[in-house]
N, C-alpha and C positions, 0 to 999 in steps of 0.2 A: 609365746612371743607374739607381738602385734605388728601390724603393717604401719610403718612410719615413713614419712617423706620429709625431706629437708634435713637439717643437721641439728645436733645437740646444741643447747645454749650453755655458755660458760660465763659465769660471773665470779668475781673474787671479793669476799668480804674482808676488807683490808685490816680491820681491828687494830689500826695504828701501827704497831710494831710486830704483831703476831699474836696468836691465840694463847700461847703458853706464858706464864708469868715471867719466865727467865729470858724472854725474847730480847729484852733490853741489854742482856749481857753479850750479845753477838759482837765479835770483833769487827764485823763489817759496818757497824753503826757508829755514827758520831754521837756524842753525849746528848745533843739537843735535837736529834733526828725528828722527833715527833712534832716539832714546831719549825723545822728547817725547810724553807721553800724548795731547796735542791732535792731533798728527800722525796717530797711529794711529786715534783716534776718527774723524778726517776720512776716512781710507782706508776704514774699515768703513762709515761712513754713505754715502759716495759709491758704493761697491759696491752697497749696499742700494738706493740711489736708482735704480740701473740694473737692479734685480731680478736681479743676478748670482747664479748658483748657489753659488759658493764663492770664497774667496780663500785662497791658499796661502802658507805661510811655512816656509822651510827652517831646520833647526837648523845650528849651527856649532860642532862639537866641537874647534875649534882657532882660534887667532887668525889671521885672513887675512893674506896677504902683500900689503901696499899696492901693490906693483909690479904685481900681477895681479888682485887682488880688488877689485871695484868697491865692495863694502860690507864692509870688514874687521871692523866691529863690528856686532853684532846682538843683540837680546834673545832669550831662550829662548822658542820659539814657543808652548808651551802656556800659559805665564804671560801672554805678550803677548795671545794670543787670548782668554784668560779675561777680561782687561780689556776688550777690544773687544766681547766678547759682551754686556757690561753696557750698551754704548752702541748696540747693534743688536738686531734682533728676528728676522730671517729668514735673512740670508745665512749660508751654511755657512762653517766655519772649519777649514782643513786644516793640520795641523802635521806636518812631516817629523821622524821620530825613527829613529835607527839601531838595528838589532838587534845590531850588533857591539859597541857600548859602552853598552848599557843592560841592566837586569835585567827579565825579563818580569813578575814580580809587581809591582814598583814602577811600571813603565810602565802596566800594565793598570789599576792603581788610580788613577794620575794621570789617564789619559785618560778613564776612565769617570766620575771625579769631575767633570772638566771638561765632559764630554758631558751629564751630569745637570744641572749648574748652568746650562749654556747652552741648555737646553730641547731637546736632541737635535740640535745643529748641528755637532758635532765629527767630525773624521775624522783618521785616522792614515795618513800617507803612508809606507809601509814601504820602507826602504832599508838597504843595508849600507854600511859606511864603508871607504874605501880611503886609503892613504897613510900614510907614516911619521909625519908631524907629529901627526896625530890620535892614533895609537897611543901616542906618547910622552907625550901628555897623560894617558894612563891607565896609565902605568908599564910599557908594553910596548915592545920594540925595533921591532916592525913589526906590521902587521895580518896576520891569518891568510890563507892562500891563498884564491883566489876561490871554489873549490868548497866549501871549509870554511866560508867566510862564508855561502854560500847554504844549506848544510846547517843551520847554526846558525839562520839566518833562518827557514827552514821550520819548524823545531821551536819557535822562539821564538813565531812567529805562532800555532801550534797551542796553545801554553800560554796565551797571552793570550786567545785565543778561548774556551778552556775556563774560564778564570777569569771572563770576562765572563758566560758561561753560568751559572756558580756564583752570580753575583749575582742572577740571575733565579730559579734553582731552589732555592737554599739548600743544595745538595749540595756536598760537598767534592771538590776536585780531587786526584787521586793520580797524578802524572806522574813517571815515572822513565825518562829518555831518555839519549841520548848526551851532551847538553850541560846538561840541567837536571833537577833533582829538586825537585818542588813538591808539598807536601801542605797543603791548606787551602782557603779560599775568600775571596772578596772580601766586605767588609762594606758596600761602596758599593751603593746601590740602582740598579736599571736606569734608563736614561734614557728620555726620551720616544720615542726611536727604538730602544730596547732596548740598544744599545751603539754605539760609534763606527763610522762607515763606514770601510772599508779601501781605501786607494789603494796602488798599487805603482808605483815608478819604478825601472827597470832594464831594459836591453835585451839582457842575456846570455840564452842558452837557458834557464838555470835561473831567471832572473828572470821570463821570459815564462811558464814552466811554473807558477811560483808565482802569477803573476797569474791564469792560467786556473783555478787551483784555488781561490783564496780572494778575489781582489781584486774590488771593486765598481767601481773606476775605475782606469785606467792613465794615468799621466803619461808620455806617450811622447815620443820624439825622432825626428821624420821630416822629411827635407829635400825629398822629392818625393812627389807624389800616388801614383805607381805603387808606391813602397816602402811608403807608408802603407797602401794597400789590402792589400798582401801581409802586413804586420804585423797589420792589423785582422783579417783572416781567420784568421791563425795563432792569435791569442789567443782569438778566439771559438771556434775549433775545440778549443783546450785546455779551454775552459769546458765545451763539450758533452761532451768525453771524461771530464770529472769529474762528469758527471751534472747539470750546471747548464744553464740556458737561456743562449744567447749574449747575450740582452738583459740578463742580470744583471751584465755587466761593460761599463763604458763607456770608450771609448778617446778620450783628450784629449791630442793632441800640443801641445807648447809652440810658441808663435809670437812671435818678437821683433818689436816694432812701433815704427815712426816714422811718425806721422800728421800730416797737414797739410790745410788747406782746398783746396789743389791738389797735384798730384803734384810740381810743381816746389818748392813750399814744403816738402813732406815730405822731399824729397831734400836740400834745403838744410839743414833741421833735422838730418837724419841726419849729413850731412857735417860740420856745425859741431860737433856733439856728439862725434863720433869724433875729429875733429882736435884737440879740446880735451883728449883723454886722453893718457896717456903713450905714447910711440912704441914702447916695449918690450912693450906689453900684448898686441898681436896675436900676435907671435912667441912670447911666453911661454905664452899660452894654447894656441896651436896645438901647441907642443911637448908640453905636458901632455896634450892630447887625443889626439894620434897616437902618443905614446910615443917621440918622436925629437926631438932638439935641432934645432928649425927654424932657429936662427941659423947652423947649419952648411950649410944648403942654399943653392944658387946661386939668387938671386932671379929671374933671367931665364931659368931652365931649368925644364922640367916636373919634377914630383915623381918621383924615382927609384922604380923598381919595388920595390926592397928596403924603401923607406919605406912604400909602400902595402900591401905584403904583410901577412898576418895576423901578430900578435905571435908571436915565437918561443915564448914561454911565456905563454899567456893567464892562467895561475894567478898569475903575479907582475906582470902588466901593471897599472899603478896608475891608468890612466884608466878611463873608462866605455866598455865594449864597444859599447853601443848608439850612443853618440855617435860613436865611431870608425867604426863601420860606415856611419853616415849620411854622415860627412865623406868617407870614402874613395869611397863610391858617387858622390857629387857630383863629386869630382875626376876619377874615371875617366870620367864621362860627357862632360866637356868638355875634359879634358887641358890645363888652364891652366898657365902658369908659376906659380911660387910668388908672385911679385909680383902677377900678374893675379888669382890666387885671393884674396889678402889684400885687394886693392882691390875686387874684385867683391862679396865677401861682407861686407866690413867686419868681419872675423872677431872674434868675441867669446868664443872658447873654448867654444862650445856646439854640440851637434849639432842644435839646433832651427833650423827655417827662419826666415828673416827676411822682413819685409814692410815696404815703404816706399810710401806712397800716401795716398789719401783714405779717409775712413770708407766712402764708397760703394764704392770699389774693394775695401776689406777685406771688406765684406758680400758682394761678388761672389766673392771667394776662399773665404770660409767656406761660402757656398751651394754652390759647385762641389765642394769636397771632401766636404761633407756629402751632397749628392745622389749623388755618385759612390761612396758606401759606403767612404770612406777614414777617416772619423772619426765620432764621436758629438758632437763639439764641440771646443773649443780651450781651452787654458790660456794666455791672452794675457799677454805680458810687455812692458809699455811701456818705452821708452828712459828716460824720466823719469816716475816714477809719479805725482807730485803733479798734473800736468796731463794726462798720458796717460790716466789712469783716468777723468778727467772727460769726455774725448772719447769713450771707450768707453761710459760710462753715458748721456751726453746726446746723442750723435750716432750712434754705431754701433747701439746697441740700438733706437732708434726706426726705423731703416732696416730692421733685421731683423724688427721687428714688422709693418711695412707689407707685408713679403713673406710673412707668415705663418710665419716661422721662429723666432719667439720670443714668449714669453708677454707679455701686457700688464701683468700684476701677479702677485705670488706667489699661487699656488693651493694651496700645501702649507706645512706648518710646519717639518718636519725636513729635514735634508740628504738623508737616505736617500729620503724621499718626493719631494724635488726631482728626484733622479736617476731615480727610477722613473716619475715623471710626464712625463719628457722623452722623447727619441727611442726608438723601437723599430723593429725590422726593419733590413734592409740586407744588406751583403755578409758573411754569417756563415760563409762557407766551404762 
């Protein structure tokens, strides 16, 4: 165990309706919930009732495949969160936006405008985009190679940060790099927190290096506590090597949730939701995540070594390197058959760990990983958002408060201050 001060950080990755494909079948939802302003107001206000640090929403630069995507239609995050900001006061609002298919000047202006109008509650989750379908939406035959995407991402972030600084200083930016040429400055005023918080999501070596250099939060993918501790120390070390305090970057793995008043009830809920989804979903997402057509695998045989081995060419691998590493490490640890793995994990195409149980058991899990120096908090992902978020706000949070692991009320105004007032110390390498 490690010496920690402050409290655990809690975010919720809203994933529109929930992380399971059958989330849309919930009787609590109206048929157009994903585009209904009242639905999104309720999400924001429920998160704020639980004094959550932030809620996350990903962009979607392509139309999802309904065979694999639980939420094929979604609103643009910054516009959606701009609306939710008007219905809330304190909760942070994180939007994912790609450096592959955006322009740094336009995105810097859009994000800072949103941050200013929300009172300093905005954050940008920095990602690159992978996959041919998204590229074709932008008139390209394919995405750039992985290293090229991250080189562009690194320069993109530098340009955005320089433009945000120009809003505060009034000085012009004169940047002439490999990918961008920018001369000028933003006319948007600084926000209450100066500029949006920077999050990073990506488990490749270049992604982790970028996180250590500039990120204030990392949306990580970890399946085991041991691997989480290893990743935690690595990113904190990268931060120190870049002249930063390890406490300047907060590590928040995703955690997929099915909660119930008893463990039996939670498992029944999880089973019913997964059984209600398309049978092809698990194999389809597993194929995408490991870079191999899982339908060709023998279900009652262990995973072949050639499937688990590193991709022959990481540059052209279209999945998430971080997710793949987590999945392969889990498979190697227990050596299940393909059928056993799919059944045990209720696989949803994610490198995030899953949790099925009661709010009390979830509090135990959060406290264990937190005290062990594996995380600074979690980005929770309910199976069905509309009622799963209520359980987090009204049942999980009070348990954490009783244990001294979470604040009783908001003590700060901006998202950056929420994060700074939270945990410090731990396994920083």
